[in-house]
C-alpha positions as CSV (number, residue, x, y, z in Angstrom):
1,M,-5.2,-84.5,-170.1
2,S,-3.3,-85.9,-173.1
3,F,-0.9,-82.9,-172.9
4,I,-0.2,-83.5,-169.2
5,R,0.3,-87.2,-169.8
6,T,2.7,-86.4,-172.6
7,L,4.7,-84.2,-170.3
8,L,4.8,-86.9,-167.6
9,I,6.0,-89.6,-170.0
10,A,8.6,-87.2,-171.4
11,G,9.9,-86.5,-167.8
12,L,10.1,-90.2,-167.0
13,I,12.0,-90.9,-170.2
14,L,14.4,-88.1,-169.4
15,L,14.8,-89.3,-165.8
16,Y,15.6,-92.8,-166.7
17,S,17.8,-92.0,-169.7
18,Q,20.2,-90.0,-167.6
19,P,22.9,-91.6,-165.3
20,A,22.3,-91.3,-161.5
21,A,23.0,-87.9,-160.2
22,A,26.6,-87.5,-159.1
23,V,25.5,-86.2,-155.8
24,D,24.1,-89.6,-155.0
25,R,27.6,-91.1,-155.4
26,R,29.4,-88.6,-153.3
27,T,30.0,-90.8,-150.3
28,P,32.0,-89.6,-147.3
29,V,35.1,-91.3,-148.8
30,V,34.7,-89.3,-152.0
31,E,34.3,-86.1,-150.0
32,A,37.4,-86.9,-147.8
33,I,39.6,-87.5,-150.9
34,A,38.3,-84.3,-152.6
35,K,39.3,-82.4,-149.4
36,A,42.7,-83.9,-148.9
37,G,43.8,-84.8,-152.5
38,P,45.0,-81.3,-153.6
39,A,47.5,-81.2,-150.8
40,V,49.1,-84.6,-151.7
41,V,52.3,-84.4,-153.7
42,N,54.6,-86.8,-155.5
43,I,58.3,-86.6,-154.5
44,R,61.1,-87.5,-156.8
45,T,64.7,-87.4,-155.6
46,E,68.0,-87.6,-157.4
47,K,71.1,-89.1,-155.8
48,V,74.6,-88.7,-157.2
49,I,76.8,-91.8,-156.7
50,K,80.5,-91.9,-157.5
51,R,81.8,-95.3,-158.4
52,R,84.9,-96.7,-160.1
53,A,84.1,-98.9,-163.0
54,A,87.6,-99.5,-164.3
55,S,87.2,-103.0,-165.7
56,S,84.3,-102.0,-167.9
57,L,86.6,-99.6,-169.7
58,F,88.6,-102.6,-170.9
59,G,85.6,-104.8,-171.7
60,F,85.8,-106.9,-168.5
61,N,82.8,-107.4,-166.2
62,D,84.4,-109.9,-163.9
63,P,84.8,-108.9,-160.2
64,F,88.4,-110.0,-160.3
65,F,89.3,-107.5,-163.1
66,E,87.2,-104.9,-161.4
67,E,89.4,-105.1,-158.3
68,F,92.6,-105.3,-160.4
69,F,91.8,-102.2,-162.5
70,R,90.4,-100.2,-159.5
71,G,93.3,-97.8,-159.3
72,F,93.6,-97.1,-163.1
73,S,90.6,-94.9,-163.8
74,P,88.9,-91.9,-162.1
75,P,85.5,-92.5,-160.4
76,R,82.5,-92.3,-162.7
77,T,79.3,-90.4,-161.6
78,F,75.9,-92.1,-161.7
79,K,72.5,-90.6,-161.0
80,T,69.8,-92.7,-159.3
81,Q,66.2,-91.7,-158.7
82,S,63.6,-92.7,-156.1
83,L,59.9,-91.9,-155.7
84,G,57.8,-91.2,-152.7
85,S,54.9,-89.1,-151.5
86,G,54.3,-86.1,-149.2
87,V,51.6,-83.8,-147.9
88,I,51.6,-80.0,-147.8
89,I,50.7,-78.9,-144.3
90,D,51.1,-75.1,-144.7
91,P,50.0,-72.7,-147.4
92,H,53.6,-71.5,-147.8
93,G,54.6,-74.9,-149.3
94,Y,55.9,-76.8,-146.3
95,V,55.7,-80.6,-147.0
96,L,55.7,-83.4,-144.4
97,T,57.1,-86.7,-145.5
98,N,59.4,-89.6,-144.4
99,A,63.1,-89.1,-143.9
100,H,63.9,-92.3,-145.9
101,V,62.1,-90.8,-148.9
102,I,64.7,-88.1,-149.3
103,E,67.6,-90.0,-147.9
104,K,71.0,-88.9,-149.3
105,A,69.2,-86.9,-152.0
106,S,71.2,-84.3,-153.9
107,K,68.1,-82.8,-155.5
108,I,64.4,-83.0,-154.4
109,Y,61.5,-82.4,-156.8
110,V,57.8,-82.1,-155.9
111,A,54.8,-82.5,-158.3
112,L,51.4,-81.3,-157.4
113,P,48.3,-83.2,-158.6
114,D,47.0,-80.2,-160.7
115,S,50.2,-79.6,-162.5
116,P,52.6,-81.8,-164.5
117,K,55.5,-79.4,-163.9
118,E,57.8,-80.3,-161.0
119,L,59.0,-77.8,-158.5
120,E,62.3,-78.0,-156.7
121,A,62.2,-78.3,-152.9
122,T,64.7,-77.8,-150.1
123,L,65.2,-80.0,-147.0
124,V,64.3,-78.0,-143.8
125,G,65.1,-80.7,-141.4
126,Q,64.8,-84.4,-140.6
127,T,65.1,-87.1,-137.9
128,E,66.1,-90.5,-139.2
129,R,65.3,-92.3,-136.0
130,L,61.6,-91.2,-136.2
131,D,61.6,-91.2,-140.0
132,I,60.1,-87.7,-140.4
133,A,61.3,-84.9,-142.7
134,V,60.0,-81.4,-143.6
135,L,60.6,-79.9,-147.0
136,K,60.0,-76.4,-148.4
137,I,58.8,-76.0,-152.0
138,N,60.9,-73.3,-153.6
139,S,58.1,-71.0,-154.6
140,D,56.4,-67.9,-153.2
141,R,52.9,-69.0,-154.4
142,T,50.2,-70.2,-152.0
143,F,49.6,-73.9,-152.0
144,P,46.6,-76.1,-151.1
145,H,47.3,-77.7,-147.8
146,L,46.0,-80.1,-145.2
147,A,46.6,-79.0,-141.6
148,P,47.5,-81.9,-139.2
149,G,44.5,-83.3,-137.3
150,R,44.7,-85.6,-134.3
151,S,45.4,-89.3,-133.8
152,D,44.8,-89.8,-130.1
153,D,41.0,-90.5,-130.6
154,L,41.2,-93.2,-133.3
155,L,38.7,-96.0,-133.2
156,I,39.5,-99.7,-134.0
157,G,37.6,-100.4,-137.2
158,E,37.1,-96.8,-138.4
159,T,37.6,-96.2,-142.1
160,V,40.9,-94.6,-143.2
161,I,42.2,-93.6,-146.6
162,A,45.8,-93.7,-147.9
163,I,46.8,-91.4,-150.7
164,G,50.2,-91.5,-152.4
165,N,52.4,-92.4,-155.3
166,P,52.7,-96.2,-155.1
167,L,55.0,-97.8,-157.8
168,G,55.2,-94.4,-159.5
169,L,51.4,-94.3,-160.1
170,G,50.6,-90.8,-159.0
171,H,47.7,-90.0,-156.7
172,S,46.5,-93.5,-156.0
173,V,44.0,-94.1,-153.3
174,T,43.3,-97.1,-151.1
175,T,40.9,-97.5,-148.2
176,G,40.9,-99.7,-145.1
177,I,40.3,-99.7,-141.4
178,V,42.3,-99.0,-138.3
179,S,43.6,-102.3,-137.0
180,A,45.5,-100.9,-134.0
181,Q,45.9,-97.3,-132.7
182,R,49.3,-97.7,-131.1
183,R,51.2,-100.7,-132.4
184,R,54.7,-100.9,-130.9
185,I,57.3,-102.1,-133.5
186,P,61.0,-102.6,-132.8
187,I,62.8,-100.9,-135.7
188,A,66.3,-100.7,-134.4
189,D,68.5,-102.0,-131.6
190,N,66.9,-100.7,-128.3
191,F,64.5,-98.4,-130.3
192,V,60.8,-99.1,-130.4
193,A,58.4,-96.9,-132.5
194,V,54.6,-96.6,-132.2
195,F,52.5,-96.8,-135.4
196,I,48.9,-96.8,-136.5
197,Q,48.3,-100.2,-138.1
198,T,45.9,-100.3,-141.0
199,D,44.9,-102.7,-143.8
200,A,44.7,-99.9,-146.3
201,L,47.3,-101.0,-149.0
202,I,50.6,-99.1,-148.6
203,N,53.0,-100.0,-151.3
204,P,56.5,-98.8,-152.2
205,G,56.1,-95.1,-153.2
206,N,53.3,-94.5,-150.7
207,S,55.9,-93.6,-148.0
208,G,55.4,-90.1,-146.8
209,G,51.9,-89.7,-148.1
210,P,48.9,-89.0,-145.8
211,L,46.6,-91.3,-144.0
212,I,43.3,-89.5,-143.5
213,N,40.1,-90.3,-141.8
214,I,36.5,-90.2,-143.2
215,N,36.4,-86.5,-142.5
216,G,39.4,-85.8,-144.7
217,E,41.6,-85.0,-141.7
218,L,45.3,-85.9,-141.6
219,I,45.8,-88.6,-139.0
220,G,49.1,-90.2,-140.0
221,I,52.1,-90.3,-142.4
222,N,52.3,-93.6,-144.3
223,T,55.7,-95.1,-143.6
224,A,56.0,-98.8,-144.0
225,I,54.6,-102.2,-145.1
226,A,55.2,-105.6,-143.6
227,T,57.0,-107.4,-146.3
228,Q,56.2,-110.8,-144.8
229,A,52.4,-110.2,-144.8
230,Q,50.2,-108.6,-147.4
231,G,47.6,-106.0,-146.4
232,I,49.4,-104.8,-143.2
233,G,50.6,-101.2,-143.3
234,F,51.8,-98.7,-140.7
235,A,51.7,-94.9,-140.4
236,I,53.3,-92.5,-138.0
237,P,50.6,-91.0,-135.8
238,V,50.1,-87.3,-136.7
239,D,50.3,-86.3,-133.0
240,T,53.9,-87.5,-133.1
241,A,54.6,-86.1,-136.6
242,K,53.3,-82.6,-135.9
243,K,55.3,-82.2,-132.6
244,I,58.5,-83.2,-134.5
245,A,57.6,-81.1,-137.5
246,N,57.2,-78.0,-135.3
247,D,60.7,-78.4,-134.0
248,L,62.1,-79.0,-137.5
249,L,60.4,-75.9,-138.8
250,E,61.5,-73.7,-135.9
251,F,65.0,-75.0,-135.1
252,G,66.0,-77.2,-138.0
253,H,66.5,-80.2,-135.7
254,V,64.6,-82.0,-133.0
255,R,65.3,-80.9,-129.4
256,K,65.6,-83.6,-126.8
257,A,62.9,-83.6,-124.1
258,Y,63.9,-84.0,-120.4
259,L,61.8,-85.5,-117.7
260,G,64.4,-86.1,-115.0
261,V,63.9,-89.8,-114.3
262,V,66.7,-92.3,-114.2
263,P,65.0,-95.5,-115.4
264,A,65.7,-99.1,-114.6
265,A,64.0,-102.4,-115.4
266,A,61.1,-102.9,-113.1
267,G,61.5,-106.7,-112.8
268,N,58.7,-109.0,-111.9
269,K,55.7,-107.6,-110.0
270,S,53.2,-109.5,-108.0
271,E,49.8,-110.3,-109.5
272,K,48.2,-107.6,-107.3
273,E,50.4,-104.9,-108.8
274,K,49.7,-105.8,-112.4
275,T,47.0,-103.9,-114.4
276,A,45.3,-104.7,-117.7
277,Q,47.8,-102.5,-119.6
278,D,50.9,-103.6,-117.6
279,E,53.7,-105.1,-119.6
280,G,56.5,-104.5,-117.2
281,G,57.0,-100.7,-116.9
282,I,60.1,-99.0,-115.8
283,L,61.3,-98.5,-112.2
284,V,62.1,-94.9,-111.2
285,K,65.6,-95.4,-109.9
286,A,66.1,-91.7,-109.2
287,V,64.3,-88.4,-109.6
288,E,66.7,-85.6,-110.4
289,E,66.3,-82.5,-108.2
290,G,64.5,-79.6,-109.8
291,S,63.5,-81.7,-112.8
292,P,60.0,-81.8,-114.4
293,A,59.5,-85.3,-112.8
294,A,60.3,-83.8,-109.3
295,R,57.9,-80.9,-109.8
296,A,55.2,-83.3,-111.0
297,G,55.6,-85.5,-107.8
298,L,57.2,-88.6,-109.2
299,Q,59.1,-90.5,-106.5
300,F,61.9,-93.0,-106.2
301,G,60.4,-96.5,-106.4
302,D,57.5,-95.6,-108.6
303,V,56.8,-97.8,-111.6
304,V,55.9,-95.9,-114.8
305,L,53.6,-98.2,-116.8
306,A,52.8,-95.9,-119.8
307,L,53.2,-92.4,-121.3
308,D,49.9,-91.0,-122.6
309,D,48.4,-94.5,-122.6
310,V,51.3,-96.0,-124.6
311,P,52.8,-98.9,-122.5
312,V,56.5,-99.0,-121.8
313,A,58.0,-102.4,-121.0
314,S,61.6,-101.5,-120.5
315,P,64.0,-98.5,-120.2
316,A,64.7,-98.7,-123.9
317,E,60.9,-98.4,-124.7
318,Y,60.6,-95.5,-122.2
319,L,63.5,-93.6,-123.9
320,S,62.0,-94.4,-127.3
321,S,58.7,-92.9,-126.3
322,L,60.3,-89.9,-124.8
323,E,62.0,-89.2,-128.2
324,T,58.5,-88.5,-129.7
325,Y,58.1,-85.5,-127.4
326,T,59.7,-82.0,-127.5
327,P,60.3,-79.5,-124.7
328,G,57.1,-77.8,-123.5
329,N,54.9,-80.9,-124.3
330,K,52.7,-82.3,-121.5
331,V,52.9,-86.0,-120.8
332,R,50.5,-88.1,-118.8
333,L,52.3,-90.8,-116.8
334,Q,50.4,-93.9,-115.7
335,V,52.2,-94.9,-112.5
336,M,52.0,-97.6,-109.8
337,R,53.1,-96.5,-106.4
338,G,53.1,-99.5,-104.2
339,F,49.7,-101.0,-104.9
340,D,48.1,-97.7,-105.8
341,P,47.6,-96.6,-109.5
342,K,48.2,-92.9,-110.1
343,E,48.1,-90.6,-113.1
344,I,50.7,-87.8,-113.0
345,T,51.1,-85.0,-115.6
346,A,54.5,-83.4,-116.2
347,V,55.6,-80.6,-118.5
348,L,58.8,-81.6,-120.3
349,A,61.9,-79.3,-120.4
350,P,64.8,-79.0,-122.7
351,L,67.6,-81.6,-122.0
352,P,70.2,-79.7,-119.9
353,K,73.5,-79.0,-121.6
354,D,76.1,-81.7,-121.2
355,Y,73.6,-84.0,-119.5
356,G,75.2,-87.2,-120.8
357,L,78.6,-86.2,-119.4
358,R,77.1,-85.5,-116.0
359,Y,75.1,-88.7,-116.1
360,G,78.2,-90.7,-116.9
361,E,80.0,-89.2,-113.9
362,R,77.0,-89.7,-111.5
363,V,76.0,-93.2,-112.5
364,F,79.3,-94.8,-113.7
365,G,81.8,-92.6,-112.0
366,L,83.7,-91.5,-115.1
367,T,84.8,-88.0,-116.1
368,V,86.2,-87.7,-119.6
369,A,88.2,-85.3,-121.7
370,D,89.4,-85.0,-125.4
371,N,92.8,-86.5,-126.1
372,R,94.7,-86.7,-129.4
373,D,94.3,-90.5,-129.1
374,G,90.5,-90.3,-128.3
375,V,88.4,-89.9,-125.2
376,E,90.5,-90.0,-122.1
377,I,89.3,-90.7,-118.6
378,S,90.4,-87.7,-116.6
379,R,88.9,-88.7,-113.3
380,V,87.5,-91.8,-111.7
381,V,85.1,-91.2,-108.7
382,A,86.3,-92.9,-105.6
383,G,84.0,-95.9,-104.7
384,S,82.1,-95.7,-108.0
385,T,81.4,-98.8,-110.1
386,A,84.2,-97.6,-112.5
387,A,86.7,-97.6,-109.6
388,Q,85.5,-101.0,-108.5
389,A,86.0,-102.4,-112.0
390,G,89.7,-101.2,-112.0
391,I,89.3,-98.4,-114.5
392,R,92.1,-95.8,-114.1
393,R,92.7,-92.2,-114.9
394,G,94.5,-92.0,-118.3
395,D,92.6,-95.0,-119.8
396,L,90.8,-94.4,-123.1
397,V,87.1,-95.1,-123.8
398,A,87.0,-96.5,-127.3
399,E,83.4,-97.9,-127.4
400,I,80.1,-97.7,-125.5
401,G,77.4,-100.2,-126.1
402,G,78.9,-101.4,-129.3
403,E,79.3,-97.8,-130.7
404,R,82.7,-96.4,-131.4
405,L,83.6,-92.9,-130.3
406,K,86.5,-90.5,-130.7
407,R,85.3,-87.3,-129.1
408,V,83.8,-86.2,-125.8
409,E,80.6,-85.0,-127.5
410,E,80.1,-88.5,-128.9
411,F,80.5,-89.9,-125.3
412,G,77.8,-87.6,-124.1
413,R,75.4,-88.3,-127.0
414,I,75.8,-92.1,-126.7
415,I,75.2,-92.0,-122.9
416,E,72.0,-89.9,-123.5
417,E,70.7,-92.4,-126.0
418,M,71.5,-95.5,-123.9
419,M,70.5,-94.0,-120.6
420,G,68.9,-96.6,-118.3
421,Q,70.4,-99.5,-120.1
422,E,72.3,-101.4,-117.4
423,P,74.7,-102.9,-117.4
424,L,76.3,-100.9,-120.2
425,R,79.4,-102.3,-122.0
426,F,82.5,-100.0,-122.2
427,L,85.6,-100.9,-124.3
428,I,88.6,-99.5,-122.2
429,V,92.0,-99.2,-123.8
430,R,95.2,-99.1,-121.6
431,G,98.4,-98.8,-123.5
432,S,98.3,-101.3,-126.3
433,R,95.6,-103.5,-124.8
434,G,91.8,-103.2,-124.7
435,Y,89.2,-104.9,-122.5
436,Y,85.5,-104.8,-122.0
437,V,83.9,-103.7,-118.7
438,E,80.1,-103.8,-117.9
439,L,79.0,-101.0,-115.6
440,P,77.5,-101.0,-113.1
């Protein structure tokens, strides 16, 4: 008995003298980070800036002397650096990050967590409006990666984890919860983006890094912090990011998706017509023949309340939402037809060639052509709003909606971006005089 008792005592001493087994501390958060961490990279960019610093050559630092000596010395070249994060989404070394992380970069370097050596990367494509970019690491090796998951099933209050390179501190981790699945934030004139809102700390340098769920799945790309409030961060939903990334990988740019609806502001609706998610919607002013909208059964007078459960309160929000889709994507439209709610599914098509030019002719009554002096009006449709405003053949269009233009292709692009915004302001030049016209 004494021998057995000695063994038991020795076992207890051994048990309590050792730290708790690591397996007891491997929480779901630890497991998620272990799964996703190897695919998270730090991104360092170099930007070359040319600047004249003439006055410093003579020992002056006053702005007056800087301006005086500006023409007396050649420009000097300066290098600046910035830091950000990214996530490898493919074993061949394709990295998903924010467009602003690599903005104007002359060189891009990527550092993996398991290696202090940086690897150079090449920009595959980017979209500044949606703040998404895809890079390719210049190497033939196979890389650890984290395939995109889904973000359409997020739960308010579920645990999320942000991994990145905040303030240059490589591979830092913060945790929090989902505060909102689809937070609409105006980020530019007439452009509204949809983000995942979280209280996981997202600091400068986190941009481009992954937001993952408790299963270690990629659900978003960390992109912004609210400077006026601590503890509020935003991430681009991965459902949006992967659609855009697919186009950037295949085409090098994002193709515009086409539904075939001419939108207008819905105006005030009666209380009977309003739903719990209704914040205005857009009125279907016209459905273009043969378009995806026509094939799906949308009709003139319908009010589109939401795209895939994301509310749209104005034509600008509708067009912003449409930019997050690419041709071939399906979109569910929540629609009010009279007093009846409907759900209609459409398959988006590529935007037809020269669509903006045809839209300008159909809606405003203007046909344009390139001229050595700019964009010339070659035809005004009889009875159109342009004709009623007194616009004539031979006039020049110098500006649309506050944006200057010099070529016909710019006319078409601007019209496409501002489609549905009515009235739209045109700067018309006749001879040596210019005047503003709002159409229609």
